[in-house]
C-alpha positions in Angstrom: 141.6 80.9 110.1 140.1 83.6 107.9 136.5 83.1 106.7 135.5 85.2 103.7 132.0 85.4 102.2 131.5 86.3 98.5 129.8 89.7 98.2 126.9 88.5 96.0 126.1 85.3 98.1 122.4 84.7 98.8 119.1 85.6 97.4 119.1 87.1 93.9 116.5 89.7 92.8 114.1 87.2 91.2 114.1 84.8 94.1 113.7 87.5 96.7 110.8 89.0 94.7 109.0 85.6 94.5 109.5 84.8 98.2 108.4 88.3 99.2 105.3 88.0 97.0 104.2 84.7 98.6 104.8 86.1 102.1 102.8 89.3 101.3 99.9 87.2 100.0 99.9 85.0 103.1 100.0 88.1 105.4 96.9 89.4 103.6 95.1 86.2 104.5 95.1 84.7 101.1 95.0 80.9 100.5 98.3 80.5 98.6 99.5 77.7 96.4 102.8 77.7 94.4 103.1 75.9 91.1 106.1 73.8 92.1 108.5 74.8 95.0 108.8 78.6 95.0 112.5 78.2 95.9 115.0 75.4 95.9 115.7 75.7 99.6 114.2 73.3 102.1 114.4 75.7 105.1 112.5 78.5 103.3 110.0 76.0 102.0 109.3 74.6 105.4 108.9 78.2 106.8 106.3 79.0 104.0 104.5 75.7 104.7 104.2 76.7 108.3 102.8 80.1 107.2 100.1 78.3 105.2 101.5 78.1 101.6 101.1 74.7 99.8 102.8 73.3 96.7 100.9 71.9 93.7 102.3 70.1 90.7 99.6 71.1 88.3 97.4 74.2 88.1 94.3 72.1 88.3 95.2 71.0 91.9 94.9 74.6 93.2 91.7 74.9 95.4 88.8 77.1 94.0 89.3 80.7 95.1 92.9 80.3 96.0 95.8 82.4 94.7 98.2 80.4 92.5 101.7 81.8 92.3 103.9 81.2 89.3 107.4 80.9 90.6 110.4 82.8 89.4 111.3 80.0 86.9 108.2 81.0 84.8 105.9 78.6 82.9 105.0 78.0 79.3 102.3 79.9 77.4 100.2 76.7 77.5 100.3 76.5 81.3 99.3 80.2 81.5 96.3 79.5 79.3 95.3 76.6 81.6 95.5 78.8 84.6 93.4 81.5 83.0 90.5 79.0 82.7 90.6 78.0 86.4 88.5 79.6 89.2 91.7 80.9 90.9 93.6 84.1 91.1 97.1 84.1 89.5 100.1 85.9 91.0 103.0 86.0 88.6 106.5 85.9 90.2 108.3 85.1 87.0 111.8 86.6 87.2 112.0 89.6 84.8 115.2 88.0 83.3 113.3 84.8 82.5 110.4 86.7 81.1 112.8 88.5 78.8 113.9 85.2 77.3 110.3 84.2 76.7 109.9 87.4 74.6 113.2 86.8 72.7 112.5 83.2 71.7 108.9 84.0 70.7 110.0 86.8 68.5 112.9 84.8 66.9 110.5 82.0 66.1 108.1 84.4 64.4 111.1 85.6 62.3 111.5 82.0 61.1 114.7 81.4 63.0 115.7 78.2 64.8 116.2 78.7 68.5 119.0 76.9 70.4 118.8 77.0 74.2 121.7 76.3 76.5 120.4 74.7 79.6 119.0 71.7 81.4 115.9 70.4 79.5 114.5 69.0 82.7 114.7 72.3 84.5 111.3 74.2 84.9 112.9 77.4 83.5 114.0 75.7 80.3 110.6 74.0 79.9 108.9 77.3 80.3 111.2 78.9 77.7 110.5 76.1 75.2 106.8 76.8 75.7 107.2 80.2 74.2 109.2 79.0 71.1 107.0 79.4 68.0 109.3 77.5 65.7 112.0 74.8 65.8 113.9 74.7 69.1 116.7 72.5 70.6 118.2 72.3 74.0 121.8 71.4 74.9 123.4 71.4 78.4 127.1 71.3 77.4 129.6 71.7 74.6 129.5 67.9 74.1 125.7 67.9 73.7 126.0 70.9 71.3 128.6 69.0 69.2 126.3 66.0 69.1 123.4 68.2 68.0 125.4 69.8 65.2 126.8 66.4 64.0 123.2 65.0 63.8 122.4 67.3 61.0 119.2 68.5 62.6 120.4 72.1 62.4 122.2 72.6 59.0 125.0 75.2 58.7 122.9 77.4 56.4 120.1 77.6 59.1 119.2 81.1 60.6 120.0 80.4 64.2 119.3 82.3 67.4 121.0 81.2 70.7 120.1 82.0 74.3 121.0 80.5 77.6 119.2 79.5 80.8 119.6 82.4 83.3 121.7 80.2 85.6 123.8 78.4 83.0 127.5 78.1 83.5 129.3 81.3 82.2 132.4 79.3 81.3 130.4 76.6 79.5 128.4 79.2 77.6 131.6 80.9 76.4 132.8 77.6 75.0 129.5 76.9 73.3 129.6 80.3 71.7 133.0 79.6 70.1 131.5 76.5 68.5 128.3 78.2 67.3 130.2 81.2 65.8 132.5 78.8 64.0 129.6 76.8 62.5 126.9 79.3 61.7 127.3 82.5 59.7 123.7 83.6 60.2 123.4 83.5 63.9 122.0 85.9 66.6 123.3 85.5 70.1 121.4 86.7 73.1 123.3 87.0 76.4 120.6 85.9 78.8 122.6 84.7 81.7 121.4 87.0 84.5 123.9 89.5 85.9 123.6 88.0 89.4 124.7 84.6 88.0 127.6 86.1 86.2 128.8 88.0 89.2 128.2 85.1 91.6 130.2 82.6 89.4 133.0 85.1 88.8 133.4 85.9 92.5 133.2 82.2 93.4 136.0 81.4 90.9 138.2 84.3 92.2 137.6 83.3 95.8 138.3 79.6 95.1 141.7 80.6 93.6 142.9 82.0 96.9 141.2 79.8 99.5 142.2 76.5 101.1 138.6 75.4 100.8 135.2 76.6 99.6 131.8 76.1 101.1 128.9 76.3 98.7 125.5 76.8 100.3 122.2 76.0 98.7 119.5 73.5 98.0 120.5 70.2 96.3 117.8 70.9 93.6 119.2 74.3 92.8 120.7 74.6 89.4 122.7 77.8 90.0 124.1 76.4 93.3 125.2 73.2 91.4 127.0 75.5 88.9 128.8 77.3 91.8 129.9 74.0 93.1 131.3 73.0 89.7 133.1 76.3 89.4 134.8 76.1 92.8 135.8 72.4 92.8 138.1 73.0 89.8 140.4 75.1 91.9 140.1 74.0 95.6 138.5 71.5 97.9 134.8 72.3 98.0 132.0 71.3 100.3 128.3 71.4 99.4 126.0 72.2 102.3 122.3 73.0 102.6 122.8 74.3 106.1 125.3 74.4 109.0 124.3 70.9 109.9 126.0 69.6 106.7 129.4 71.1 107.5 132.2 68.6 108.0 133.6 70.1 111.2 136.8 68.1 111.2 137.6 68.9 107.6 138.9 72.5 108.2 141.7 71.6 110.6 144.9 73.4 109.6 143.3 75.6 107.0 144.1 79.3 106.9 141.5 80.7 104.5 138.0 79.4 103.8 135.6 81.0 101.3 131.8 80.9 101.4 129.4 81.4 98.5 125.7 80.7 98.2 123.2 80.1 95.5 120.5 82.5 94.5 117.9 80.6 96.6 119.9 80.6 99.8 118.5 82.9 102.5 120.7 85.2 104.6 119.8 83.2 107.7 121.5 80.1 106.4 124.7 82.1 105.6 124.6 83.6 109.1 124.1 80.2 110.7 127.1 78.8 108.8 129.3 81.8 109.9 128.4 81.2 113.5 129.3 77.5 113.1 132.6 78.3 111.4 133.3 80.7 114.4 132.7 77.8 116.7 135.0 75.6 114.6 137.6 78.3 114.8 137.1 78.8 118.5 140.2 80.2 120.2 141.3 82.1 117.1 140.6 85.9 116.9 138.5 86.4 113.9 138.7 89.6 111.8 135.6 91.7 111.5 135.8 90.8 107.9 134.4 87.4 108.6 131.1 88.9 109.6 130.4 91.0 106.6 132.2 89.2 103.9 135.1 91.5 103.2 136.2 95.1 103.8 133.6 97.4 105.2 131.8 99.7 102.8 133.8 102.8 103.8 137.1 101.2 102.9 135.7 99.9 99.6 134.3 103.3 98.8 137.6 105.1 99.5 139.5 102.5 97.4 137.1 103.1 94.4 137.4 106.8 94.7 141.2 107.0 94.5 142.3 109.8 92.2 145.6 110.7 90.7 146.8 112.6 93.8 145.4 111.4 97.0 142.3 110.0 98.7 141.9 110.1 102.4 139.6 111.2 105.2 140.3 114.6 106.9 138.8 116.6 109.7 137.8 120.2 108.7 136.3 123.4 110.1 133.8 125.4 108.1 135.1 128.9 107.4 132.6 130.1 104.9 129.2 129.3 103.4 128.0 130.3 99.9 124.8 129.3 98.0 126.9 126.8 95.9 129.7 125.5 98.2 131.1 125.3 101.7 134.6 126.6 102.4 136.6 124.4 104.8 139.9 124.6 106.6 141.5 121.2 106.7 144.9 122.3 108.1 146.7 122.2 104.7 148.1 124.9 102.4 145.3 124.2 99.9 141.8 125.7 100.3 139.2 123.1 100.9 135.7 123.3 99.4 132.6 121.1 99.4 130.4 121.6 96.3 126.7 121.6 97.0 126.2 118.2 95.3 128.9 116.7 97.6 127.4 118.1 100.8 124.1 116.2 101.0 122.1 113.6 99.1 119.0 115.9 99.3 118.9 118.0 96.1 116.3 120.4 97.7 118.3 121.1 100.8 119.7 124.6 101.4 123.4 124.8 102.3 122.8 127.3 105.1 120.3 125.0 106.7 122.9 122.2 106.9 126.1 123.9 108.0 127.3 127.1 109.6 130.7 128.7 110.1 132.5 127.0 112.9 131.0 123.5 112.3 133.5 120.7 112.4 133.1 117.6 110.3 134.8 114.6 108.8 135.3 114.7 105.0 136.6 112.7 102.1 139.2 114.2 99.8 137.9 113.8 96.2 140.5 115.7 94.2 143.6 117.8 94.9 144.5 120.6 92.5 148.0 121.8 93.4 148.0 124.3 90.5 145.0 126.1 91.8 145.7 125.3 95.4 142.4 123.7 96.2 141.0 120.4 97.5 137.6 119.2 96.6 135.9 117.5 99.5 132.8 115.3 100.0 130.7 114.9 103.1 127.9 113.1 101.2 130.0 110.2 100.2 131.5 109.7 103.6 128.1 109.9 105.2 126.9 107.3 102.6 129.9 105.1 103.4 129.0 105.2 107.1 125.3 104.9 106.4 125.6 101.9 104.1 126.4 99.6 106.9 123.2 100.8 108.6 121.3 100.1 105.5 122.7 96.5 105.1 122.0 95.8 108.7 118.5 97.2 108.5 117.7 94.9 105.5 118.9 91.9 107.4 117.0 92.5 110.6 114.1 94.5 109.0 114.7 97.6 111.2 112.3 100.5 110.5 114.3 103.5 109.2 113.3 107.1 109.1 114.2 109.4 106.1 113.0 112.3 104.1 111.5 112.0 100.6 113.7 114.3 98.5 112.5 113.5 95.0 109.7 112.0 92.9 111.1 109.9 90.2 109.8 107.6 87.5 108.3 104.6 89.2 108.6 105.8 92.7 110.3 108.2 95.2 113.8 108.7 96.6 114.2 108.9 100.4 117.5 109.8 102.1 118.5 108.1 105.4 121.9 108.0 107.0 123.2 109.9 103.9 122.1 107.1 101.6 119.5 107.5 98.8 116.9 104.7 98.9 114.5 104.1 96.0 111.0 103.3 97.1 108.8 102.0 94.2 105.4 103.5 93.8 103.9 100.1 94.7 105.6 100.3 98.1 105.4 104.0 98.7 101.8 104.4 99.9 99.1 102.4 101.7 97.0 102.3 98.5 98.1 102.4 94.9 95.6 105.2 94.3 97.3 107.5 96.8 99.3 110.2 95.1 103.1 110.2 95.4 103.3 114.0 95.3 102.0 114.1 98.9 105.2 112.4 100.1 107.6 115.0 98.7 109.7 116.7 101.5 107.9 114.6 104.1 109.6 112.4 106.8 108.6 108.8 106.3 109.3 105.4 107.9 110.3 102.5 105.8 112.0 99.1 105.7 114.8 98.0 103.4 113.5 95.2 101.2 116.4 94.8 98.8 120.1 95.6 98.8 122.4 95.4 95.8 125.8 95.3 97.4 127.8 95.5 94.2 126.0 98.6 93.0 125.4 99.9 96.5 121.7 100.5 95.9 118.8 99.9 98.2 115.1 99.5 97.8 112.7 100.4 100.6 109.0 99.9 101.4 106.9 102.5 103.2 103.8 100.2 102.7 105.4 97.5 104.9 105.6 99.8 107.9 102.1 101.3 107.2 100.7 97.8 107.0 102.2 96.9 110.4 101.0 100.1 112.0 97.5 99.5 110.7 97.6 96.0 112.0 98.5 97.2 115.5 95.7 99.9 115.3 93.3 97.2 114.0 94.1 94.9 117.0 93.6 97.9 119.4 90.3 98.7 117.6 88.9 95.2 118.0 89.7 95.2 121.7 87.3 98.1 122.4 84.9 98.0 119.4 81.2 97.5 120.2 77.9 98.1 118.4 76.7 101.7 118.9 80.2 103.1 119.5 80.8 106.3 117.5 84.0 107.2 115.5 85.3 110.0 113.4 86.7 108.6 110.1 87.7 109.5 106.6 86.1 108.2 103.4 88.7 106.1 101.7 86.9 104.7 98.6 83.4 104.5 97.0 81.7 101.6 95.3 78.2 101.3 93.8 77.0 99.7 97.0 78.6 101.9 99.7 81.4 103.9 101.1 84.5 102.6 102.9 85.7 104.6 105.8 89.1 104.5 107.4 88.6 104.5 111.2 92.3 104.6 111.9 93.9 101.4 111.1 90.9 99.5 110.0 88.1 100.1 107.4 84.4 99.9 107.9 81.6 100.2 105.3 78.6 102.4 105.2 76.0 100.7 103.0 74.4 102.9 100.4 71.1 102.5 102.3 72.7 103.9 105.4 74.0 107.1 103.7 70.7 108.9 103.4 67.1 108.7 104.6 66.1 109.3 101.0 66.8 107.0 98.1 70.1 107.7 96.2 71.7 106.1 93.2 75.3 106.4 94.2 77.2 107.2 97.4 78.9 110.2 95.7 75.5 112.0 96.1 76.2 112.2 99.8 80.0 111.8 100.4 83.3 112.0 98.5 86.7 110.5 99.0 88.6 112.4 101.7 85.4 113.6 103.5 85.5 113.4 107.3 82.4 111.6 108.6 81.0 110.8 112.0 79.8 107.2 112.1 78.7 104.6 114.5 79.1 100.8 114.5 75.9 99.2 113.4 77.2 95.6 113.2 80.5 93.7 113.9 81.6 90.4 112.3 84.7 89.4 114.4 85.2 86.2 112.4 85.3 87.9 109.0 86.7 91.1 110.3 83.9 93.2 108.8 82.5 96.3 110.2 79.1 97.8 109.2 78.7 101.5 109.9 75.7 103.7 110.3 75.8 107.3 109.1 72.2 108.5 109.1 71.5 110.7 112.1 68.3 109.8 114.0 67.3 113.5 114.2 67.4 113.7 110.4 65.0 110.8 110.1 62.1 112.2 108.1 59.6 110.3 110.2 61.0 112.0 113.3 60.6 115.4 111.5 57.0 114.5 110.5 56.2 113.5 114.1 57.7 116.8 115.4 56.4 119.2 112.8 53.5 117.6 111.0 51.0 116.0 113.4 47.6 114.8 112.1 45.4 117.7 111.2 48.2 119.8 109.7 47.5 121.4 106.3 50.4 120.9 104.0 51.4 121.8 100.5 52.3 118.6 98.8 53.6 117.7 95.3 51.9 114.9 93.3 54.6 112.3 92.6 52.5 109.2 91.6 49.2 108.0 90.4 47.3 104.8 90.9 43.8 103.6 90.2 42.9 104.1 93.9 44.5 107.5 94.4 47.5 109.8 94.2 50.7 109.9 96.1 52.0 113.4 97.2 55.4 114.3 98.6 54.9 116.0 102.0 58.7 116.3 102.9 61.7 114.7 101.3 61.5 111.0 102.2 57.8 110.8 103.0 54.9 110.5 100.5 51.3 110.4 101.6 48.3 108.8 99.9 45.3 110.9 98.8 42.7 108.2 98.3 40.5 108.7 95.2 37.6 109.4 97.4 39.5 112.2 99.1 40.6 114.1 96.0 37.3 116.0 95.3 33.9 116.5 96.9 32.2 114.5 94.1 32.8 111.2 92.4 35.6 111.0 89.9 36.7 108.1 87.7 40.4 108.4 88.1 42.9 110.8 89.8 44.1 112.1 86.5 40.7 113.7 86.0 41.6 116.2 88.6 45.3 116.0 89.3 48.5 115.9 87.2 52.1 114.9 88.0 54.2 117.6 89.6 51.2 119.6 90.6 51.3 121.3 94.1 48.1 120.9 96.1 46.9 121.7 99.6 45.8 118.8 101.7 45.3 117.9 105.3 47.0 115.1 107.1 44.2 112.8 108.3 46.1 109.9 109.7 49.7 108.8 110.4 50.8 105.1 110.9 54.3 105.4 112.2 54.7 101.6 112.6 53.8 100.9 109.0 55.2 104.3 107.7 52.0 105.4 106.1 50.4 108.8 105.8 46.8 109.6 104.7 45.9 112.9 103.1 42.7 114.6 102.1 41.8 117.4 99.8 38.1 116.8 100.1 38.0 117.8 103.8 39.5 121.2 103.0 36.9 121.7 100.2 34.0 120.7 102.5 35.3 123.0 105.3 35.5 125.9 102.9 39.3 126.2 103.2 39.7 125.2 99.6 37.7 125.7 96.4 36.6 122.5 94.6 39.6 121.2 92.8 37.5 120.0 90.0 36.0 123.5 89.5 39.5 125.0 89.6 40.6 122.5 86.9 37.6 123.4 84.8 38.4 127.0 84.9 
């Protein structure tokens, strides 16, 4: 028995994005609530519940301070407004395709048009869409309901109508509805809002059902798009609906030669794998083709099929006989001369040909085009490498293997890294440890990343460097806490500044130097002492294991102005001090930065004065003798009078009079 899996089976972009968002928030230690089940799959919901995520039916049920996640179905504008009034953080996982419908219906309503929505009125996605309609709006779930709506007279033929569909609506049913709408309304705008994943999924399921003895449709029983797949398949062959391998009717496949498997957008890859293993057990004793494991021909074969030209398309083995700045000349054992254009040699646009190959190198190549008239064969190494590497990429996405690649290009919204000959897009949000880190620093650097999304149809992959950095920092943090103790010194790098201190990367974990710890003198902002990127030597001042907080000290004891005073300015020392403050009982004078001494009013002159301002003024430099130091209370007493009486200083009052 042959078991064939539809190429687009499993998580769609929107669901994967929502699930990833929740898991990322949980890994950051957030208290997470989802507004309704984040996914219509009981196994995934159970996994998230174990991780700490809870489900609430209304925004008001979310605990204070928690993070409330809007699922991929989206919500109405009114619900968003309610969330904004609550003491919670909001994480929006609305599928971009759904958000697009919100914008469409809102705009069409503002233009005075009546909106018709094809979908299930009880489905949360449709309820959210209706919440953005700014004018008359009606929902129908089938051609029959559409006919009933039109016959009711609620939407007359002369009405300006705009029609859109739920993203997971049946493609075939939508086409039938459009025939009716186009026949009835002359002033109609039609928006094709069924998402591409739904279109491809239903088309593949239909095609597979035509050729199979039976179909297995995997997904949650509450999943709208999975139900549509079931409806599509059962028209053409015997179809079984299963939420997991446990639901498979083992005895029902006896005598069947070809069984197809498809899965809804909310079905994780683990369920599909589980079903494949079970089908292998059912098929025990029969040698399965490798095709049963990956759902069809491997990538290399599909690539070769898609690249077929007018003449020939096959793999050949060649020997490099010449290298130029623009191409590589290859002998493939034929009468034609083989050449590899620079663009077909490597996926790295910055690589130099001479650094990649040299004369005498042997390699496998793919024939791209044969020109008998010119006697040449255009070859590609890049595409064959990509064909071989794609399987590695797909496998890495499934088991979350860490890959190594080189960043070859900075593009809009992120960077491109090449691994196994495949170009992987890494969004800016996933390229660095912090969003503030520049992308330019990654160019031409070797990086480690995970594959977080694979589009098998378009053969495109999305990666995350941040995921790997986060894990590495977690390991370093665990190692740090094993040995951390108060007083231990570290070399770190200033990561960020706030008004109250500086955060320092200690290598996998951050600590904070409070602004009061940055300088012995008073400062207004940390930037007066340190800047982002500065290397600093710090010590642990306090540890909070429970909250994971580290308080750092930065001020060196030898720089303590009181230590300087004790060492260099004992009592009896004559100093030049600057008047920095006046009171009714005396004047304060700065001896050294960070230490001010008091000249009592009785010690300013050798005669009685009414107030310090009679003799002194702000900013004036005076000579005075240190008469007493109280190190415990941090107080210093100064006297000008003693210097006058000893003859070391003329009467300050007389000097002022002159």
